[in-house]
KOLVEXLO-457604 format. One record per residue (C-alpha): residue in three letters; x, y, z; residue number from 1. Coordinates in steps of 0.1 Angstrom, whole numbers, plus 5000, padded with zeros to 4 digits. Example, Ala and Ser with C-alpha at 12.3 -4.5 7.8 and 13.67 -1.06 7.14 Angstrom:
2
<"ALA"; <5123; 4955; 5078>; 1>
<"SER"; <5137; 4989; 5071>; 2>
***
This chain:
60
<"MET"; <7649; 4692; 1013>; 1>
<"LYS"; <7653; 4679; 1048>; 2>
<"GLU"; <7686; 4693; 1053>; 3>
<"TRP"; <7674; 4727; 1041>; 4>
<"TRP"; <7645; 4725; 1066>; 5>
<"ARG"; <7668; 4716; 1094>; 6>
<"ARG"; <7692; 4745; 1088>; 7>
<"LYS"; <7662; 4769; 1086>; 8>
<"LYS"; <7647; 4755; 1118>; 9>
<"ALA"; <7680; 4759; 1136>; 10>
<"LYS"; <7684; 4795; 1125>; 11>
<"THR"; <7649; 4805; 1137>; 12>
<"ARG"; <7654; 4787; 1169>; 13>
<"LYS"; <7686; 4806; 1175>; 14>
<"SER"; <7672; 4839; 1167>; 15>
<"ARG"; <7641; 4833; 1190>; 16>
<"LYS"; <7663; 4822; 1218>; 17>
<"SER"; <7687; 4852; 1215>; 18>
<"ARG"; <7658; 4878; 1213>; 19>
<"SER"; <7642; 4867; 1245>; 20>
<"ASP"; <7673; 4874; 1267>; 21>
<"TYR"; <7672; 4905; 1288>; 22>
<"THR"; <7708; 4913; 1296>; 23>
<"PHE"; <7725; 4935; 1322>; 24>
<"PHE"; <7733; 4959; 1294>; 25>
<"ASP"; <7696; 4962; 1285>; 26>
<"PHE"; <7689; 4969; 1322>; 27>
<"ILE"; <7715; 4997; 1323>; 28>
<"LEU"; <7701; 5013; 1292>; 29>
<"ASP"; <7665; 5012; 1305>; 30>
<"VAL"; <7677; 5028; 1338>; 31>
<"LEU"; <7697; 5055; 1318>; 32>
<"PHE"; <7666; 5063; 1298>; 33>
<"TRP"; <7641; 5062; 1327>; 34>
<"ALA"; <7660; 5080; 1355>; 35>
<"PRO"; <7659; 5115; 1338>; 36>
<"GLU"; <7623; 5111; 1330>; 37>
<"LEU"; <7614; 5101; 1366>; 38>
<"ILE"; <7633; 5131; 1379>; 39>
<"LEU"; <7620; 5157; 1355>; 40>
<"PHE"; <7584; 5146; 1354>; 41>
<"PRO"; <7574; 5159; 1388>; 42>
<"ILE"; <7591; 5192; 1381>; 43>
<"ARG"; <7572; 5195; 1348>; 44>
<"ILE"; <7539; 5188; 1365>; 45>
<"ILE"; <7546; 5214; 1392>; 46>
<"TYR"; <7554; 5239; 1365>; 47>
<"TRP"; <7522; 5232; 1345>; 48>
<"LEU"; <7502; 5236; 1377>; 49>
<"VAL"; <7517; 5269; 1386>; 50>
<"LYS"; <7515; 5282; 1351>; 51>
<"GLY"; <7478; 5272; 1349>; 52>
<"VAL"; <7469; 5287; 1383>; 53>
<"GLY"; <7488; 5319; 1374>; 54>
<"ARG"; <7469; 5323; 1341>; 55>
<"PHE"; <7436; 5315; 1359>; 56>
<"ILE"; <7442; 5342; 1386>; 57>
<"PHE"; <7455; 5368; 1362>; 58>
<"ASP"; <7426; 5363; 1337>; 59>
<"VAL"; <7400; 5368; 1364>; 60>
***
């Protein structure tokens, strides 16, 4: 029973240790996902504002 418990404990320690690492590859993926969003978000907001103001003016 002791040996089984030690093996199980070692496995969970390994998995906890490896999950907490934030690698350079993770950083690159985050940048690739966030860069387009940061570029397109202001353009979308301007579009929504122009569209809303246009509807408000033409409805009045």
